[in-house]
N, C-alpha and C positions, 0 to 999 in steps of 0.2 A: 604629634604635638605641633601646633601652629607656631611658626617662627615669627617674632615681631621684628620689624625693621627698626634700626636705631633712630632715635629722635634726640633732640636736645644738643647741648654743646659738647665739644670733644673732650672736655675735662670733667664731665659729669655734673657740673654746677649749673644752677638756673641761669638762663640767658646765654648769649653767644660768648665764645672765647675772644672773638674779635668782630666788631661791627664792620661790615663791608662798605659802608657809606661814610663819606666825609660830611657829617651833618652841618658843620660850620659853613662850608662852601655851599652846600645845598640850601642853606637858610637865606642866602642872598638871592634877591630877585633876578631871574635870568633875563638876558636880552631877548627881545621878541620882535617880530615883524608882522604887520597886518597881512591877511589873505582875503581881501574884499570879495574876490570871486566866489568865495564859499560862505559869505555872510548870509544870514537868514533873518531879515528884519532887524530887530533890536539885539539879536544874538550874533556876536561878532566872531570871526574866525581868525586865528593867528598861528604862527609857528614860533615856538620858543626854543632856546638852545638847550639841548639835552647833553647827556654824557657822551664822550667820544666812544665810537664803536669801531673796533679793528683799526684804531689809530686815526680815524677820521671823525670830524664833527658831525653831529646829528641835529635834526630839527624835529620837535615834537608838535604834532598838530593838536589844536584845542579849540573849543568853543567857549565863550564866556558872555555873560550879560551882567550889567550893573544897573539896577532900577534906580530911578530918581528918589533920593531921600527927602522926606518932608522936613523943612526947617534946616538947621545946621548940623544935625546929628549924623554921625557916620553909621553905616549899615553893617550887619554881620555878613559872613560869607560861608558858602558850602563848597567842598571839593567832592566831585562825583566821579567814581571809578567804575568803568564798565567791566563786564565779564567776558567769557569766551564767546567768540563770534561777533563781538560788539566793537564799538568805537566810541568816540565822543558823540553824544546824542543831543540834538537840538531840543526835542520835547522835554528832556530831563532838565536841561539848563533853564528852559522857559518855565517849567513847573516851579522851580525854586525862585526864579526872578519874580514870578507872579506872587510869591509869598513875601516878597520884600527883602530877599537875600541877593547879594552878589553871588554868582555861581560860575564855576569853571569845571569843564569836563574835558579830559585829555585822552588821546589815543595812546595805548601802551604797547603797540605792536608795530610801529613804524608805518602806519597807514594814514590815509586821509579819509575822514569820515564822509559817508554819503549823506549825512545830516539825520537820516532816520535810522532804521535798524538793519539795513542791508547795504551792499555795494561800498566796500571800504578798501580801495586799491592801495597797494604799497606806493610810497613815494621815494625818490632817489636819495633823500637824506635821512631815511628812517633807520632806527636802531634795530636790534634783533627781533625777529618774529616771535610771537607767542603761540601757545600759552604753556606755562610750566617750564619750558626750556629743558626737558629731560634729555634731549639729544645734544645739549650744549655743555653737559657737565664736565667734559674734558677740556673745554676752552678756558682761557683766563677768566677769573671771576668777574672782571670788569666788562667782559663781553657777553655775559649770560643774561637771559631775559629778565629774571627776577631782579637782578641788580639794577638794570635799566628801568624796569617798570616801577619799582619802589621809588627810585630817584625821580622819575617822571611825576609821580604823585606829590612828592615833597617839593619839587620845583614849581609845580602848579600852585601849591599852597603858598610858597614864597611870593609868587607873582601876584596872586589875587590879594594877598595881604599888603602889597606895596602900592596898590591903587589908592589915590587920595580919598575916595569916597568910602573906603572900607575901614572898619574898626579892626585892626590887626589882632586884637585880643579877644575877638569873638568869632571864631571859626570852627566849623565842624566838618566831619568826614564820613562819607558812606560809600559802600561799594557792593557790587552784586556778583556772587559766585566767585570766579577768579578775582574779581574786584573786591569781594569780601575777604578773600585770602590776602590780597595786597593791603587792604585796610587794616587787618590784624598786624601786619608787619610794620606798616608806616606809622601806626599809632604807637608802636613800641619804640621807634627810633626818632620820631619827630614829636617832642613834648609840647608843641605849641597848640595843638588841637584841644578844644574845650569838651568835646565828646566825639565818639566814633560809633558808627552803626554798621557792623558787617552783616550783610544779608546772605544767608546760606553759608558763606565761607568760614573756615576755621582751620585748625592745625591737625596734626597727627595723620597726615596723608599716608604715612607708611603702615597704618594699622589695618584699615578695611575700606579705604576709599575706592572709587571707580578707577583709580590710576594704579592699582596693584600690579596689573599686567605690565605696565610701563616699568615699574620698579623691578619686577622679576627679569624682564629683558635686559635691564641695565646691569644686573648682578649685584651681589652684596656690597662690594667695594664702592661702586659708583652710586648706587642708591643711598648708601650710608653717607657718602660725601654730599649728595644733593640734600638729604634731610638735615644734615648738620648745618648746611649753609642756608637753606631756603624754606624749611618747614616753619610755619608760624609759631609752633610750640617753642621755638628757640627765642622768639622775640616778645611773645605775650607776657612773660614775667616782668618786662620792662614797662608795660603800659601803666601810666599813672592817671589817665583821664577815664571818666565813666564810659562803660561800653553798653550798648543796647544790641542784643543778639536777636535777629529776626529770621525765622525759618519755619519749616513744617516738619512733623515727626517722621515723614517718609522720604525726606530729601535723598535722592540717589547719589549725589556727588559728595555730600558732606554729612555722614550719618550722625544720628543723635548721640551716640556714645562718644564719638570724636569731638563733637561740639561740647559736650559736658566736660571732658578733660581740658578742652581749650578755655572755656569760660571760667574754670576754677583756677587758672594760672595767674591772671593779673591780680595785683594787690588792690586795684581800684574797684569802686562799686560796679555791680553788674545788674542788668535788668534783662529778663528773657521775654520774648513774645513768640510763642510756638503755636501756630494756628493749625488745627487739623484741616487737611485739604489744601493747604497752601501749595501752589505749583511753583516750579522752578523756571525763572525766566526774567528777561528784561521787560521794559514796559510796565504795565500795571502791577504785576506780582512783586517785582523787585524794587520799583521806584516809588510806588504810591502808598505804602503802609503809613497810615496816619500816626502810628506810634513814633515813627522817625521824625515827622514834622513836630509832634508835641515835645519830644525830647529836645529838638532844636530850639523851639520857643522857650522852653524852660532854661536851657543852658546859655542861650545867646540873647534872649530878649526879656528874661525875667518872668516868663509865663509859668503856668501851673504844670508840674511834672506828672508823670505817670504814677500810679500807685506803687508802693514798695512792699514786697514780700519780706517779712522779718523772720519767719520760721516755717518749716514744713516737716511733717513726719507722720507717724502712725503708731497705734497700739494694736498689735495683732492685725486684723483686717479692717480696722477703722482708721482712715487717714484724715489729716487735717492740714490746714494752712492758715497762718496768721499774716495780717497785712495792716498797712496804714497808708493814708493819703488824704489830700485836701478835697478831692472830688469823690463823692459817695460811690462805693462799689454797689452795683445793683444786680449783678448776676455772677454766679459761681458754678463752674462745671468741672466734673471729674472726667478726664480723658484716660482711656485705658485700652490695652490690647491683650488678647489672650494668646497671641502668636509668639513664636520664637523665630530664630533664623535671621536672614538679612533684614535690616531695618526698613529698607525701601519696599519690601514685600509684605510688611505687617499691616493688618487691617485695624484701624483705630475706631473706637466707639466713644460716644460722649453721652453722659447722663448728668442730670442736675445734681448739684451739691447743696447741702443745707447751709444757708448763708445767715450769719448774724453780723450785719454790717456795723451795728453799734459797738459790738465787742471786737470788731476787726478779725473775724474768724469764719472759716468755712470748713465743713467736714462732711464725711459720708463713708458708708461701707464700701469696700472694694468688691466688685462682682466676683463670683466664683470663677476661678481659672485665670484671673488677671495676672499677667507676667510683668507688666510695666504700667505705671500710671503717673499722671501729674495733673495739677489743677490749672485752670484758666479763670481769671477774674476779669470782669468787664465793668468799667465805671459808667457814669451817666453819659459820657461822650462816646461810648462803645469802644473804648480803647482797652486793649487786652494786655495783661501781664501774666506770666506763667511761673509756676513753681518749677524747681528742678525735677526731672523725672527720676523715678526710683525703679530699679529692677528688683523684683521680689524673689527671694530665695525660699524655696518650699521644701518641706520634708513630709512625705506622706500626706500631701495636700494641705498642710498647715503652714501659715505664714510665719516667718521668723519673728524675732522679738522687736520691740519698739526701736525705731530709728528716728533721728531728728537731724535735720540739715538747716543750719542757720545761714541766712543770706547777708552779704555785706552791703 
């Protein structure tokens, strides 16, 4: 029998028994100094004051840009969190600045960014190295990587909100891979974000993630301590802002079942975008999904949001999804796999679904042998929203009874 590593708080209740961060102090804008030798045109480089590490002060490297606002109105802002192997990326900051947002991207591992996607050397005032901090679990909580990395995100948020050009009440958060992991936690402990979009990242790392060998090497006691302190499943129940979850069904780092358990935890509205064939990485795959931009426009600029799935389910082997939205849905697809085993190794197939846009409904028969399925709906803007996936339990080849899942 497979042993599941512990998740959640130590007292068995939703959320942490104690927040490891002083959110009041982190909500104040940190002191910072310019680093003009690292500037890249309109994208400026700085070091801002981070948490102390091993009793000494730290500096967090970041890039930011603030586009000129037309008229006297203030502009919204985005906080951008890199993943493993990454740092603060100039192209990512420039992408959001070009869309009319102030943007800040920080390094979470005590490094100075090379500007692009490589060459990020450590600097003398850096905090703990990343990622995960599995080897740091015996150290004081305030010296561990996740403690510092989440604080880096919140401090960057406090800083960008403090600039006079920025509307502090219109800020969003997105992160990639380990940055998506940090996004899940930061959204739970910092209530000031108007939306958050974790890309790939989620919680329940102790279930079947690619880090299981790390947990086994740590042993039951240490891995349990890490999961109780730093797994996003502990903090996701605290999230009050809408979340947009962006991933692919075969992501190796954050499997689809862990993602589902994660997105069901927050009481806030959720939207899924699960594209078949989505690769895992910085740059285009993690930074450029138009669904994130559209959610930002809707939450921070009054734009038209993504479609909203209101229900999904099936009767026998005929599945359906219901939806609503201001932009017409023009395409419905049924994604399915006939495989079992590790999620990253499953082959997914896509077939057209029967779309009744006027009724806000799509449906279709499940192919023989399907073990998991979900729907993707695309509107006129080619923006995709997904239903929750369902694993089908069968007996003698016959699907189980009707199931229905309502979305918030």
